[in-house]
N, C-alpha and C positions, 0 to 999 in steps of 0.2 A: 170424100178427098179428105187424106189426114195433113195436117201442117205440125212439122215437128220441127224444135225448134234442139238444137247439142251444144256440147263445150269441149273444146279440146285447147289444146295448146302449142304452141311455138315457141322454140328456145331465143329469148329476147335480142341475142346477139346475130341472131337469124332474121329479124324480123324485114328489114332491106332488102335480104333473098328472098323473101316469103313474101313478100308487094308483087317484087319483078317476074318472080315466073306464075305470078297468078293476073297479072298486067300481060301477058300470053301463053295462055293455056292450051295447048295443043287442040290444033280444031276436034280429032278423033275424041277426043278427051270431052268434050265438049258436046260431038255427039251420041258418047254413049250415052252420059247422065240424060242425054235427053229420052232418047231410047228405052232405057231404064225407069223413063218413066218420071225422074225428077223436074219437077216446074217451081220456078218462081225463085228457085236457090242463089242466096246470099251469103258470105262470110263478113262477118264482122271483128274487127279487128283491135282490142285493148293494148296500145304500144307501150302503154307503161310495165305492164306483166305479162304481154304475149297471150294473153288469153284471145281465143276463138271463140265467135256466138257464132253456130250457121242453121240456119234458116231455110226448110224446102217445104214444099205441098209435092203430097205423092200421094195415088191411090191406097199402095199399101206399101209401108216404109221398109216394113222386112223382109219385104221380095224384092224391092228395089232395090237392094243391100247386098240382097244374095246376089238375082242376077246379074250386078254393077262385080263382085268378089270374083267371077268368072272370068271376065273380059281380060283379055291380054292388054289393051294399052292402059286399063284398071291396074293391073298387077308392076306395068311400068310406072304405071305416075306415081304411086305409093313409093314404089325403090328409088324414083328420082328427086322425091320430097321426103323422106325419112330420116336426112341429114337435119333438117331443119326443125326435128321436132325431139321433144327429151323423154318423151315414154320409150318403148321397148319395143312395142307391137305398132303396126300401121297406124297411120292418122287414123283411117275409114274402120278399123277396131278399136278405137281406143274412144270413140263418139259419148259423151254424159246425153244421157237424154234429160231434160226439162218436161214438166205436165204440164201442158195448159190449165190455165187455171179462167182467164179471160179472154174474152175477143169482144173488140166494135167493132161490128159489120156496118 
């Protein structure tokens, strides 16, 4: 099982909207994440800077991301969320991955 941590950003003026949309993630998007192998997935927000830290557990992160990228619901979700992000590419294509250096089991 891979434990994955990544960072991306939301526009600070869009934080409230970001939180609102994540309080009501589409059921079909939640199902797609589950079907693609994402487990124990969380996103943490630094409201001052708009920094988002994602964490998930997957058997193979590259494969899970590739599978998600082919789904219509993910394409629609990324388009729906894009105005909230400062980067020009989709949020799921702009993750900055972190290397795990310690884990207390």
